[in-house]
Each structure stands twice: as C-alpha cells, then as structure tokens.
DSSP file (Angstrom, degrees, kcal/mol; ACC not computed):
  #  RESIDUE AA STRUCTURE BP1 BP2  ACC     N-H-->O    O-->H-N    N-H-->O    O-->H-N    TCO  KAPPA ALPHA  PHI   PSI    X-CA   Y-CA   Z-CA
    1    1 A X              0   0    0      0, 0.0     2,-0.3     0, 0.0    17,-0.2   0.000 360.0 360.0 360.0 133.7    0.0    0.0    0.0
    2    2 A X  E     -A   17   0A   0     15,-2.3    15,-2.5    17,-0.4     2,-0.4  -0.931 360.0-134.1-135.9 157.7    1.4    3.4   -1.0
    3    3 A X  E     -A   16   0A   0     -2,-0.3     2,-0.4    13,-0.2    13,-0.2  -0.863  18.3-168.1-108.4 146.3    0.5    7.0   -0.8
    4    4 A X  E     -A   15   0A   0     11,-2.4    11,-2.6    -2,-0.4     2,-0.5  -0.987  14.4-143.1-137.7 125.7    0.8    9.4   -3.7
    5    5 A X  E     -A   14   0A   0     -2,-0.4     2,-0.5     9,-0.2     9,-0.3  -0.774  17.5-161.6 -87.4 126.5    0.6   13.2   -3.6
    6    6 A X  E     +A   13   0A   0      7,-3.6     7,-2.4    -2,-0.5     2,-0.4  -0.940  15.7 170.6-110.9 126.3   -1.2   14.6   -6.7
    7    7 A X  E     +A   12   0A   0     -2,-0.5     2,-0.3     5,-0.2     5,-0.2  -0.821  30.7 111.4-138.3  95.4   -0.7   18.3   -7.5
    8    8 A X  E >   +A   11   0A   0      3,-1.9     3,-1.6    -2,-0.4    -2,-0.0  -0.988  57.3  28.6-160.4 160.5   -2.1   19.3  -10.9
    9    9 A X  T 3  S-     0   0    0     -2,-0.3     3,-0.1     1,-0.3    38,-0.1   0.796 128.6 -55.5  53.8  33.7   -4.8   21.3  -12.6
   10   10 A X  T 3  S+     0   0    0      1,-0.2     2,-0.3    37,-0.0    -1,-0.3   0.614 119.7  88.2  81.7  12.8   -5.0   23.7   -9.7
   11   11 A X  E <   -A    8   0A   0     -3,-1.6    -3,-1.9     2,-0.0     2,-0.4  -0.971  52.2-161.8-140.4 156.8   -5.7   21.2   -7.0
   12   12 A X  E     +A    7   0A   0     -2,-0.3     2,-0.3    -5,-0.2    -5,-0.2  -1.000  21.7 142.1-141.0 139.1   -3.6   19.0   -4.7
   13   13 A X  E     -A    6   0A   0     -7,-2.4    -7,-3.6    -2,-0.4     2,-0.4  -0.967  38.3-117.7-163.0 169.0   -4.5   15.9   -2.6
   14   14 A X  E     -A    5   0A   0     -2,-0.3     2,-0.3    -9,-0.3    -9,-0.2  -0.947  22.4-163.6-119.7 138.0   -3.0   12.6   -1.5
   15   15 A X  E     -A    4   0A   0    -11,-2.6   -11,-2.4    -2,-0.4     2,-0.4  -0.832   7.7-151.6-115.2 158.0   -4.4    9.2   -2.4
   16   16 A X  E     +A    3   0A   0     -2,-0.3     2,-0.3   -13,-0.2   -13,-0.2  -0.999  24.6 169.7-127.3 130.8   -3.6    5.8   -0.8
   17   17 A X  E     -A    2   0A   0    -15,-2.5   -15,-2.3    -2,-0.4     2,-0.7  -0.922  47.3-109.7-140.5 162.3   -3.9    2.7   -2.9
   18   18 A X  S    S+     0   0    0     -2,-0.3     2,-0.3   -17,-0.2    -2,-0.0  -0.189  90.5  89.5 -85.8  42.3   -3.1   -1.0   -2.8
   19   19 A X  S    S-     0   0    0     -2,-0.7   -17,-0.4   -17,-0.2    -2,-0.3  -0.868  85.2 -94.0-129.8 164.3   -0.3   -0.5   -5.4
   20   20 A X     >  -     0   0    0     -2,-0.3     4,-2.0   -19,-0.1     3,-0.3  -0.455  35.8-112.9 -80.2 159.7    3.3    0.2   -5.0
   21   21 A X  H  > S+     0   0    0      1,-0.2     4,-2.5     2,-0.2     5,-0.2   0.859 113.8  56.0 -60.4 -40.1    4.5    3.8   -5.2
   22   22 A X  H  > S+     0   0    0      1,-0.2     4,-1.9     2,-0.2    -1,-0.2   0.900 108.1  48.5 -61.3 -41.5    6.4    3.3   -8.5
   23   23 A X  H  > S+     0   0    0     -3,-0.3     4,-2.3     2,-0.2    -1,-0.2   0.930 111.5  49.2 -64.7 -45.6    3.3    2.1  -10.2
   24   24 A X  H  X S+     0   0    0     -4,-2.0     4,-2.5     1,-0.2    -2,-0.2   0.891 110.1  51.6 -61.6 -39.4    1.2    5.0   -9.0
   25   25 A X  H  X S+     0   0    0     -4,-2.5     4,-2.4     2,-0.2    -1,-0.2   0.871 108.4  51.7 -65.9 -36.2    3.9    7.4  -10.1
   26   26 A X  H  X S+     0   0    0     -4,-1.9     4,-2.3     2,-0.2    -2,-0.2   0.916 110.3  48.8 -64.7 -42.9    3.8    5.8  -13.6
   27   27 A X  H  X S+     0   0    0     -4,-2.3     4,-2.5     2,-0.2    -2,-0.2   0.938 112.4  47.5 -61.3 -46.5    0.1    6.2  -13.8
   28   28 A X  H  X S+     0   0    0     -4,-2.5     4,-2.5     1,-0.2    -2,-0.2   0.904 110.9  52.2 -62.6 -41.3    0.2    9.8  -12.7
   29   29 A X  H  X S+     0   0    0     -4,-2.4     4,-1.9     2,-0.2    -1,-0.2   0.899 109.8  49.0 -60.5 -41.9    3.0   10.5  -15.2
   30   30 A X  H  X S+     0   0    0     -4,-2.3     4,-2.0     2,-0.2    -2,-0.2   0.924 111.7  48.6 -64.2 -44.8    0.9    9.0  -18.0
   31   31 A X  H  X S+     0   0    0     -4,-2.5     4,-2.7     1,-0.2    -2,-0.2   0.888 109.2  53.3 -63.3 -39.0   -2.1   11.1  -17.0
   32   32 A X  H  X S+     0   0    0     -4,-2.5     4,-2.4     2,-0.2    -1,-0.2   0.883 106.5  52.5 -64.1 -37.6    0.0   14.2  -16.9
   33   33 A X  H  X S+     0   0    0     -4,-1.9     4,-1.9     2,-0.2    -1,-0.2   0.913 110.7  47.9 -64.0 -41.2    1.2   13.5  -20.4
   34   34 A X  H  X S+     0   0    0     -4,-2.0     4,-2.2     1,-0.2    -2,-0.2   0.945 112.9  47.5 -63.6 -47.4   -2.4   13.2  -21.6
   35   35 A X  H  X S+     0   0    0     -4,-2.7     4,-2.3     1,-0.2    -2,-0.2   0.867 108.3  55.6 -64.6 -34.7   -3.4   16.4  -19.8
   36   36 A X  H  X S+     0   0    0     -4,-2.4     4,-0.7     2,-0.2    -1,-0.2   0.904 108.7  48.0 -62.9 -40.0   -0.4   18.2  -21.3
   37   37 A X  H >< S+     0   0    0     -4,-1.9     3,-0.8     1,-0.2     4,-0.2   0.908 111.6  49.7 -65.0 -41.9   -1.5   17.3  -24.8
   38   38 A X  H >< S+     0   0    0     -4,-2.2     3,-1.9     1,-0.2     6,-0.2   0.871 101.8  62.6 -65.8 -36.5   -5.1   18.4  -24.0
   39   39 A X  H 3< S+     0   0    0     -4,-2.3    -1,-0.2     1,-0.3    -2,-0.2   0.742  92.1  66.7 -60.8 -22.6   -3.8   21.8  -22.7
   40   40 A X  T << S+     0   0    0     -3,-0.8     2,-0.5    -4,-0.7    -1,-0.3   0.623  78.0  98.0 -74.4 -12.3   -2.4   22.5  -26.1
   41   41 A X    X   -     0   0    0     -3,-1.9     3,-1.3    -4,-0.2    -3,-0.0  -0.677  69.7-147.0 -82.4 122.8   -5.9   22.7  -27.6
   42   42 A X  T 3  S+     0   0    0     -2,-0.5    -1,-0.1     1,-0.3    -4,-0.0   0.827  93.2  55.0 -61.0 -35.5   -7.0   26.3  -27.8
   43   43 A X  T 3  S+     0   0    0      2,-0.0     2,-0.7    -3,-0.0    -1,-0.3   0.597  89.8  84.4 -79.6  -8.8  -10.7   25.7  -27.1
   44   44 A X    <   +     0   0    0     -3,-1.3     3,-0.0    -6,-0.2    -1,-0.0  -0.847  50.1 153.3 -95.2 117.8  -10.1   23.9  -23.8
   45   45 A X        +     0   0    0     -2,-0.7     2,-0.2     1,-0.0    -1,-0.2   0.801  41.4  63.9-115.2 -42.0   -9.7   26.5  -21.1
   46   46 A X  S  > S-     0   0    0      1,-0.1     4,-2.3     4,-0.0     5,-0.2  -0.531  74.8-121.7 -96.7 156.2  -10.6   25.2  -17.6
   47   47 A X  H  > S+     0   0    0      1,-0.2     4,-2.7     2,-0.2     5,-0.2   0.864 114.7  55.2 -58.6 -35.6   -9.0   22.6  -15.4
   48   48 A X  H  > S+     0   0    0      2,-0.2     4,-2.7     1,-0.2    -1,-0.2   0.922 107.9  47.7 -64.6 -43.2  -12.3   20.7  -15.3
   49   49 A X  H  > S+     0   0    0      2,-0.2     4,-2.7     1,-0.2     5,-0.3   0.913 112.7  49.6 -62.0 -42.4  -12.5   20.6  -19.1
   50   50 A X  H  X S+     0   0    0     -4,-2.3     4,-2.3     1,-0.2    -2,-0.2   0.929 112.9  46.6 -61.6 -46.0   -8.9   19.4  -19.3
   51   51 A X  H  X S+     0   0    0     -4,-2.7     4,-2.3     2,-0.2    -2,-0.2   0.919 114.3  46.7 -64.4 -44.7   -9.6   16.7  -16.7
   52   52 A X  H  X S+     0   0    0     -4,-2.7     4,-2.4     2,-0.2    -2,-0.2   0.948 114.8  45.3 -64.1 -48.8  -12.9   15.5  -18.4
   53   53 A X  H  X S+     0   0    0     -4,-2.7     4,-2.4     1,-0.2    -1,-0.2   0.881 111.9  52.5 -65.3 -36.9  -11.4   15.4  -21.9
   54   54 A X  H  X S+     0   0    0     -4,-2.3     4,-2.2    -5,-0.3    -1,-0.2   0.919 109.9  49.5 -62.5 -42.7   -8.3   13.6  -20.6
   55   55 A X  H  X S+     0   0    0     -4,-2.3     4,-2.5     1,-0.2    -2,-0.2   0.898 110.1  50.3 -61.9 -41.2  -10.5   11.0  -19.0
   56   56 A X  H  X S+     0   0    0     -4,-2.4     4,-2.5     2,-0.2    -2,-0.2   0.908 109.6  51.1 -63.7 -41.6  -12.5   10.6  -22.1
   57   57 A X  H  X S+     0   0    0     -4,-2.4     4,-2.1     1,-0.2    -2,-0.2   0.899 111.4  47.1 -64.2 -39.4   -9.3   10.1  -24.2
   58   58 A X  H  X S+     0   0    0     -4,-2.2     4,-2.6     2,-0.2    -1,-0.2   0.894 111.4  51.3 -69.0 -38.8   -8.1    7.5  -21.7
   59   59 A X  H  X S+     0   0    0     -4,-2.5     4,-3.0     2,-0.2    -2,-0.2   0.901 108.8  52.2 -61.7 -40.6  -11.5    5.7  -21.8
   60   60 A X  H  X S+     0   0    0     -4,-2.5     4,-2.3     2,-0.2    -2,-0.2   0.922 110.5  47.7 -60.6 -44.9  -11.3    5.7  -25.6
   61   61 A X  H  X S+     0   0    0     -4,-2.1     4,-2.0     2,-0.2    -2,-0.2   0.922 114.0  46.6 -62.4 -45.2   -7.9    4.1  -25.5
   62   62 A X  H  X S+     0   0    0     -4,-2.6     4,-2.5     2,-0.2    -2,-0.2   0.915 111.4  51.4 -63.8 -44.2   -9.0    1.5  -23.0
   63   63 A X  H  X S+     0   0    0     -4,-3.0     4,-2.5     1,-0.2    -1,-0.2   0.914 110.3  48.8 -60.5 -44.2  -12.1    0.7  -24.9
   64   64 A X  H  X S+     0   0    0     -4,-2.3     4,-2.4     1,-0.2    -1,-0.2   0.889 110.4  51.6 -64.2 -38.9  -10.2    0.2  -28.1
   65   65 A X  H  X S+     0   0    0     -4,-2.0     4,-2.3     2,-0.2    -2,-0.2   0.911 110.5  48.4 -63.5 -42.0   -7.7   -2.1  -26.3
   66   66 A X  H  X S+     0   0    0     -4,-2.5     4,-2.4     2,-0.2    -2,-0.2   0.909 111.0  50.3 -65.2 -41.3  -10.6   -4.2  -25.0
   67   67 A X  H  X S+     0   0    0     -4,-2.5     4,-2.5     1,-0.2    -2,-0.2   0.911 110.8  49.6 -61.7 -41.8  -12.1   -4.4  -28.4
   68   68 A X  H  X S+     0   0    0     -4,-2.4     4,-2.6     2,-0.2    -2,-0.2   0.893 109.5  51.7 -64.5 -39.5   -8.8   -5.5  -29.9
   69   69 A X  H  X S+     0   0    0     -4,-2.3     4,-2.5     2,-0.2    -2,-0.2   0.930 111.3  46.6 -62.8 -45.7   -8.4   -8.1  -27.2
   70   70 A X  H  X S+     0   0    0     -4,-2.4     4,-1.5     1,-0.2    -2,-0.2   0.914 112.5  50.8 -62.6 -42.8  -11.9   -9.6  -27.9
   71   71 A X  H  <>S+     0   0    0     -4,-2.5     5,-3.0     1,-0.2    -2,-0.2   0.916 110.9  48.0 -62.0 -43.1  -11.2   -9.5  -31.6
   72   72 A X  H ><5S+     0   0    0     -4,-2.6     3,-1.6     1,-0.2    -1,-0.2   0.896 109.0  53.6 -65.2 -39.6   -7.9  -11.4  -31.1
   73   73 A X  H 3<5S+     0   0    0     -4,-2.5    -1,-0.2     1,-0.3    -2,-0.2   0.805 108.4  51.2 -64.1 -27.8   -9.6  -13.9  -28.8
   74   74 A X  T 3<5S-     0   0    0     -4,-1.5    -1,-0.3    -5,-0.2    -2,-0.2   0.349 122.0-109.3 -89.7   5.7  -12.1  -14.5  -31.6
   75   75 A X  T < 5S+     0   0    0     -3,-1.6    -3,-0.2     1,-0.3     2,-0.2   0.650  70.2 144.3  78.7  15.6   -9.3  -15.0  -34.1
   76   76 A X      < -     0   0    0     -5,-3.0     2,-0.3    -6,-0.2    -1,-0.3  -0.545  56.6-104.4 -86.2 153.7   -9.9  -11.8  -36.0
   77   77 A X        -     0   0    0     -2,-0.2     2,-0.5     1,-0.0    -1,-0.1  -0.608  34.3-167.7 -76.2 133.0   -7.1   -9.7  -37.4
   78   78 A X        -     0   0    0     -2,-0.3     2,-0.1    -6,-0.0   -10,-0.0  -0.954  14.0-140.1-125.0 111.0   -6.3   -6.6  -35.3
   79   79 A X        -     0   0    0     -2,-0.5     2,-0.5     1,-0.1   -11,-0.0  -0.423  23.3-116.8 -68.1 144.8   -4.1   -3.9  -36.9
   80   80 A X        -     0   0    0     -2,-0.1     2,-0.5     1,-0.0    -1,-0.1  -0.713  26.5-144.5 -84.1 125.5   -1.6   -2.4  -34.6
   81   81 A X        -     0   0    0     -2,-0.5     3,-0.1     1,-0.0     2,-0.0  -0.784  12.2-131.1 -94.1 130.2   -2.2    1.3  -34.1
   82   82 A X        -     0   0    0     -2,-0.5     3,-0.1     1,-0.2    -1,-0.0  -0.312  41.8 -78.3 -70.4 160.4    0.8    3.6  -33.7
   83   83 A X        -     0   0    0      1,-0.1     2,-0.2    -2,-0.0    -1,-0.2  -0.338  56.3-107.8 -56.9 139.5    0.9    6.2  -31.0
   84   84 A X        -     0   0    0     -3,-0.1     2,-0.1     1,-0.1    -1,-0.1  -0.490  30.2-136.9 -72.2 137.5   -1.2    9.2  -31.9
   85   85 A X     >  -     0   0    0     -2,-0.2     4,-2.3     1,-0.1     3,-0.3  -0.409  32.0 -95.3 -85.4 173.5    0.7   12.3  -32.7
   86   86 A X  H  > S+     0   0    0      1,-0.2     4,-2.7     2,-0.2     5,-0.2   0.866 123.2  53.6 -59.9 -39.7   -0.3   15.7  -31.5
   87   87 A X  H  > S+     0   0    0      1,-0.2     4,-2.4     2,-0.2    -1,-0.2   0.900 109.7  48.1 -64.0 -39.6   -2.3   16.6  -34.6
   88   88 A X  H  > S+     0   0    0     -3,-0.3     4,-2.6     2,-0.2     5,-0.2   0.900 111.3  50.6 -67.0 -40.3   -4.3   13.4  -34.4
   89   89 A X  H  X S+     0   0    0     -4,-2.3     4,-2.6     1,-0.2    -2,-0.2   0.927 111.3  48.6 -61.7 -44.6   -5.0   14.0  -30.7
   90   90 A X  H  X S+     0   0    0     -4,-2.7     4,-2.7     2,-0.2    -2,-0.2   0.909 111.4  49.8 -62.6 -41.9   -6.2   17.5  -31.5
   91   91 A X  H  X S+     0   0    0     -4,-2.4     4,-2.1     2,-0.2    -2,-0.2   0.945 114.2  43.7 -62.3 -48.9   -8.4   16.3  -34.3
   92   92 A X  H  X S+     0   0    0     -4,-2.6     4,-2.2     1,-0.2    -1,-0.2   0.892 114.0  51.3 -64.3 -39.3  -10.1   13.6  -32.1
   93   93 A X  H  X S+     0   0    0     -4,-2.6     4,-2.7    -5,-0.2    -1,-0.2   0.920 108.0  51.4 -64.6 -43.4  -10.4   16.0  -29.2
   94   94 A X  H  X S+     0   0    0     -4,-2.7     4,-2.4     1,-0.2    -1,-0.2   0.899 108.9  51.8 -61.5 -40.5  -12.0   18.6  -31.4
   95   95 A X  H  X S+     0   0    0     -4,-2.1     4,-2.1     1,-0.2    -1,-0.2   0.917 110.9  47.8 -60.4 -43.6  -14.5   16.0  -32.6
   96   96 A X  H  X S+     0   0    0     -4,-2.2     4,-2.7     2,-0.2    -2,-0.2   0.900 110.1  52.4 -64.6 -40.3  -15.3   15.1  -29.0
   97   97 A X  H  X S+     0   0    0     -4,-2.7     4,-2.9     1,-0.2    -2,-0.2   0.922 109.1  49.8 -61.3 -44.3  -15.7   18.8  -28.0
   98   98 A X  H  X S+     0   0    0     -4,-2.4     4,-1.9     1,-0.2    -1,-0.2   0.904 111.9  47.8 -62.6 -41.7  -18.2   19.3  -30.8
   99   99 A X  H  X S+     0   0    0     -4,-2.1     4,-1.5     2,-0.2    -2,-0.2   0.913 113.4  47.5 -65.1 -42.7  -20.2   16.3  -29.8
  100  100 A X  H  X S+     0   0    0     -4,-2.7     4,-2.2     1,-0.2    -2,-0.2   0.914 109.9  53.4 -64.3 -42.4  -20.2   17.4  -26.2
  101  101 A X  H  < S+     0   0    0     -4,-2.9    -1,-0.2     1,-0.2    -2,-0.2   0.868 105.7  53.5 -61.6 -37.5  -21.2   20.9  -27.1
  102  102 A X  H  < S+     0   0    0     -4,-1.9    -1,-0.2     1,-0.2    -2,-0.2   0.874 110.2  47.7 -64.3 -37.0  -24.2   19.6  -29.1
  103  103 A X  H  <        0   0    0     -4,-1.5    -2,-0.2     1,-0.2    -1,-0.2   0.881 360.0 360.0 -72.0 -38.4  -25.4   17.7  -26.1
  104  104 A X     <        0   0    0     -4,-2.2    -1,-0.2    -5,-0.1    -2,-0.2   0.482 360.0 360.0 -80.1 360.0  -25.0   20.7  -23.8
C-alpha cells in the first residue's frame, strides 16, 4: 500500500492505494502527459474541461484495447495502431468537443 501526492490542474491531494509507489507514479505520469496534450488545444480552457477530456481520451484508449483483445480472442485480425501524434489527438479532441457541445 502506497500514498501518492497529486498536484495538478490547480488542485492537490493525496491518495492511498493497494499498489506500489512506482506504479502509482507511472500512472500519474501517463495522466499528466495526456493532460499536457489536451492543454495545447485552444478551445479547452478550464482545469475541469482538461480533466474531463483527458478522462474521455483514456477511456477511448482502454475501450479500443478491450475491443482489440476480444477480436484477437475470436481469431480476428487486429491492426496495430501507432501512438497518436499531437495533430491526431487535437483532431479527435475537437470532434469530442463538438459532440459534447451539441449535447449541452
């Protein structure tokens, strides 16, 4: 069990989890990289927007990985997707923003 201090997007708090500290730091580092990419998008302004969109992007990544796993288990071909570059992230993010804006 480890504690991890999180200080980002204008807030700070400490969590305790049943994982080792190195693993928690890797997760936080990954999340920070995602949020740094989202911050580059001009239309995203507030920490809440950054956090929500970062979460959606990570959910998208997880969902695609799960779909690929199921496809592989079913013997289907699954193409390997390269890491998204910044322009692709911006394009996908803008699409998500537009969809969210229509709902709101």
